[in-house]
N, C-alpha and C positions, 0 to 999 in steps of 0.2 A: 521648768514649767513653760518658759517662752517657746521652746522648741515644740512642746506638746500643743500649744495653742496655734503655732504656725502649721503644724500637721493637721489639726482640726480644720483650720481655715482652708487649707488645700483640699481636704476631703469634702468640704462643702462647695468646692469650686470657686472659692474666693481668691483673689490676688492680693498679696500684701506687699506694699511698696514703701520705701523711704521717700519722704517728700520734704522739701525745704519750706516749711510753713513759716509765716511771719506772725509776730504777735504771740498770743498765749495759746494758740491752737496746738494741741499735742497729737491729735488723731482725728480721723474722719472716716466714716463709712458712706460709700455711695455706689449704688449699682454694681455690686459684686467686687468692689475694690475697697480695701482698707489701706489708708495712707497713715503712716506713723511718722511723726516729726523726726527728721534725720539727725537733729541736734540733741535728742534725748541722750543723756550721758550714762545711764545705767541700765543694765538688763532688767532690774526690778521695775524701773519706770516704764520701759518698753513693754514688759509683761502686763502691768496694770492697764496701760493704755490699750494694748491689743485685746485684753479681756473685755474691756468696756466697749470697744468697737465691735467685737463679736456679739456682745450683748445687744448692740443696736441692730446688727444683722438679724438676730433671732427675734427681737421684740419690737422694733420700731418700724414706722412706715412714714413715707413722705419726707419733706424737708423740715427738719426740726431745729435748724440753726438759730432762728429767732427765739431766744429764751424768754422774751417778754410775753409770749403766748403760753397760757396755762397748760394746754394739752402738750405742747412741746416740752415744757419743764417736767411734766408727768412722765413722758416717754424717756427723757434723759434719766430720771430717777429709776425707772424700771430697768433700763440698760445697766446702770451702776449696780443695782441690786443683783442683777443676773451675774455680773462680773464678780461681785462679792461671794456669791454662793458657788461660783465656778472655781474660784481660787482658794477660798478659806472656809473650812467647816469647823465645827466646834472641837472635833478630835485633833485638828491641826494645832489648836491652842494648847491642848494637853501635851501633844508631842513637843511643842516649843518649851513649855514649862518643864517637862521632864528632861529636856536637853540642858536646862540651866538658864534659859532666857528669863529675865525677871523684870524687864521694863519694855516699853513700847518699841524703843529702838532695837533691842535684841530680838524681840518677837518678830518684828517686821523683817529683820535680817534673816532670821531662821526661816520664815515663810517665803522669802524671796519677793517681798512687796516693799512699797515705799511706806514711810510713816503716815503720809497723807492718806494713802489707800487704807492702811490699817485703821486710821480714825474712822473712815467710812464703814469698814467692817464692824467695828465696835458699835457705831451708831445703828447700823442695820440690826445687829443682834440685840442691842438694847431695846429698840422699838418692838422687836419680836418677843423677847423674854423678860424685859424689865431689868432690874438692877443686876440680877445674877441668874445663872443656870447651873444646876447640879447635874453632873455626869459621872456616874460611878463614884469614885472616891474624891472627886474634884469639884470645887465650886469655882466657876469662872465668873468674875465680877466685870461688869461692863461700865459701871459708874460707882466709884472710880475704877479704872481698869486694873485688874490684877487677878490673883488666884489664891486658893487655899486648898491644901490637900487635907481631907478629913482623916483623922485617925480613929479607927474603931477599936 
């Protein structure tokens, strides 16, 4: 997925670079450049951060670094939701469950995301659908996270 996101960024005319950030900053989008912290240790983490920064490219405007400002926090949330929908759809959960993944760690590993990002995915879908969502023979639970295959 990381390679697909890099290709998407390139097709949009964006430059993606590794950057030695200090502190907690993992990524930043500014003026056609996405900087990803060079010290990120896993492809899953780089994928999640790149997706979120692409979300900023597509959905944000202006300098939103100061998260004390309400409109900046809202733009941050919109970019994170964009990343969630770009990386994980409900059928991806079903594919993970069918593969034998049965907890958040295994689902995140199957999806190529971090557990922290998966928590955001679950939160976004919980807000959208409530406790669970039925798809075909599956019930995906968002609180608590899990699944049930319906037998007819």
